[in-house]
C-alpha positions, 0 to 999 in steps of 0.5 A: 800437531796436525791432528790438533790443527784439524780439530781447531779448523773444524771447531772454528768452521762450526763456530762461524757457521753457527755463531748462536750455537757457539755462544751457547756452548761457551755459556755451557762450558762456563758452568761445566768448568765451575762444576768440574773444579768444585768436584775435583778440588773438594775430593782432593781437599777432603781426602787430604785433610781427612786421612791423617796418619795416626800418632803412635806410641814408640816407647815409654819413659818410666820415672821414679814415683810417677806413671809411664810417660808415652813417647809419641815422637821420634825426637823428644826433649826431656825436662821439667818445662811445660813445653818439652815432650817428656815432662818430669816435674822435679826441681833437680831436673833442668827445664831442658835436660836431655834429648831422646831420639829414636834411631831404630826399633831397639836403639835410641840416642840420648844427649845431655843438653848441659843440664845443671845436675847432669844425666847418667846412664847405667851409672856412667855420667854423660858428657854434655853435648855428646851423643850416646846410644842406649837401649830399652831397659837401660837405667837413666838418672835425670838430675835426681830422678831415676828413670827407665826406657821401655819398649812398647808391649806386644799387645800395644804393637798389635794394637798399633798394627790394627790402628794402621789397618783401620786408617782411612785410605787416601782417595784413589786418584782416578776420578780426580785425574779424569776430572782434570783431564776433562777440564784440560780438553774443555779448556782447549775447546774454550780457548779456540772459541774465545780466541779464534785464529789468535790461539796457536796449535802449540799453545793448545798442544801444551795444555794437552801435553800437561795432561799426559805428563800428569797421567804418566806421573800418577801411573808411575807412582802407582806402579811404585806402590804409592798412594795419596796423590792429592797434593800433586793433583792440586798442583796439576790443576793450578798449573792447568789454569796457569797454562790457560792464562798464559795461552790467553795472554801470551800464546807463544810462551805456553810451551815454555810454561809447560817446560817449567812445569815439567822441570819443576816436577822433576825438582819436586821428585828429586828433592823428595828422594833426597830428603829420605836421608837427613844426614845427606841433607845436612851435608849438602845444606851448607853447599846449597847455601854457598851456591845461593850466596853466589847466585844472589851476588851474581844477581846484584852484579848482573841483575836488570830492573823489571817492574821496579826491582833489579831481581831479573838476570838474563843470559841471552834471551833466557831470563830468570829470578834467582830469588825464587830458587833461593826460597827453596834453600832458605827453607832447607837451611831454616829446617832442622832436626831437634838435635840441630836446634840446640847447636849454636853453629846451625843457629848461626848459619840460619841467622847469617844466611837470613841476613844475607838474603834480606840484604841482597833483596834490599839492594835489589829493591825487591820489597815483595820478595823481601817481605816474604823472606822476612815472614818466613824467617819469623815463622821458622824462628818461632818453630825453632825457638829454644831458650837460647835461640829465642833471644838470638833470633829475636835480635836477628829479626829486629835487625832484619826489620830495621834493615828493610825499613832503612833500605825500602823507606822511599820505596815503601812511601811510594807504594803506600802513597797510592794504597787505598787511593787508586781511584784518585789517579786511575790513569797513572799510579792506580792504573793496574789495580783499577783495571784489575778490579773493573775487569774482574768484576765483569767476570762475575761468578762464572767468568767470561770464558778463557780467551775472552778477557780484556785484562790481558792487555794490561802489563803484568796481567798474567803475573802480578795481577793474575788473580784479576785475570783468572776472575775475569776469564774463569770467574770468582768461584774458581779464583776462590777455589785456587786460594782454597788450594793454598789454604788446604796445603797450609792446614795440611802442613800444620796437621803434619806436626802431630805425627811428624817423624822429625822437626826437620820435616815439620819445620820445612812444611810449615816454612813452605806453607808460610811462603805460599800463603803470604805470597798468595796474600800479597798477590791477591790483596795487592791486585785489588788494593787491599795491600800495596802492590808488591809485584809477587806471583801467585804460586802455580798460577802466575806465568813465569818459568822460575816461579813455576819451578820454585813452586813445584820444588817447594811443594816437596816439603809438603810431600816429605811431611806426609806421614800417611801410609805409602804416601810420601816419596820421602819415606821408603815403602814398607809394610809398616805405617812409617819408617825411619828416614834413611841414615848412614849410621856408620858415618855418625859418631856416638860416644861409648860408655867408659868401663 
């Protein structure tokens, strides 16, 4: 810290001695920041979206009187419906006949879904709802259609290996790392020039320490043989902006924000490791749901009102938002393997948990977070939908919407009353949005420079109105790039569906993408009066410890869905392109065929 203090004093001394030079330096830095941000993010975004995992054929299902149906997913529904994975057009087969799930190179699990004419394997009729292990070569009778499960040929295995070798390698992280590091060092210089003696050495040191954390993480990952750090680098860049915004508005809280980033990174890594074993995840999910129920109940009893909602809990001087942490569990409960999608118990758990979360948020008066949860519920429900679940989830969704309308009716009326009319009352009801639009317009394309903004004097400038503060100090170009970061993660989540190992990972990634995207929309559009101001944060950018930790933790669902070779922490490193998630098969129960 002494070294940083000496640097600060030297820069301030030069700035006071040569004020004109300092002005030109600030102007030059504004251009450099934009060029660095464009370079860093475009490299990460292009690499992330252009290095998809190649879908592979894991086997074939040969049906009588038809050609072989390639099996390109680990989890498959067999039936005659156009929406199933392995379609056999025959009237004797139900729309959703059976599940066929890959267990290993030589074993598959089959489960009849209560089909009309039943499923038979090697002459033994399956009991609906029970799980059986089968192997390639086994004879299967789906309704009245004979079929055979077959492995891929040796030639196809070699072709798969060649395709893996031809896959485009993810971007090496070094150039982006150096770019972000340069961005962080120049940010420190700009904050000194912009704030002078108002900036603290501890705040500046926090930004530099983030760079150290970033390098340690990537170097550790490379030592473990990992590739593809684009997701984390995007998050590190956005977190850098968050620390800079915090240093500009509340310097004394910058180190706390850094601690939140580190804790969030640990949570991110831990969740990725935990998601390696889906059976373990299934076992702990009910426990986490119960913890979330208790946490929200604790919030209801001890919550304090802040910005119109009682969603803050304080223990001494430490305050946090339980609803931010519950978002992680909400995704975990909503995600499900293909087998779980047909289990009424799992469906009922998700529906009841959703009802409870929305009910608690309604009592708290937290309309913004409730809206995010509801939209996430709709998307996850759409991804989970089956014939039975579609009807149940639709009824639950209608009930949740009715609950929100009844509870928030006066609150919504107040919010919507000023929406679109903030200029009619700029000194009172429209004060925050009017100031945000005025100050952000003054930032232009390049911004005024970190520490030179005026919006930070307005309440919630670095949280609910952070988009305006970033635009004022960093410019419209960088603000748009931050939005592009969120959109990129969402596109990546959708792309992961094609090569996903399990519906659990794809639903989890898409649920996380929904929360990030809708939360960003509410924050950005609310600040500029395109949406009512709902008081939600911008992921990774807004100041606030709980929000930052939750953002990093939710990022784990994107990483778990990354199927590129050696990219995901949630997949064991191996020489093959992908590997089956860890599972303790001795703890699973499979039925045996009666002799």
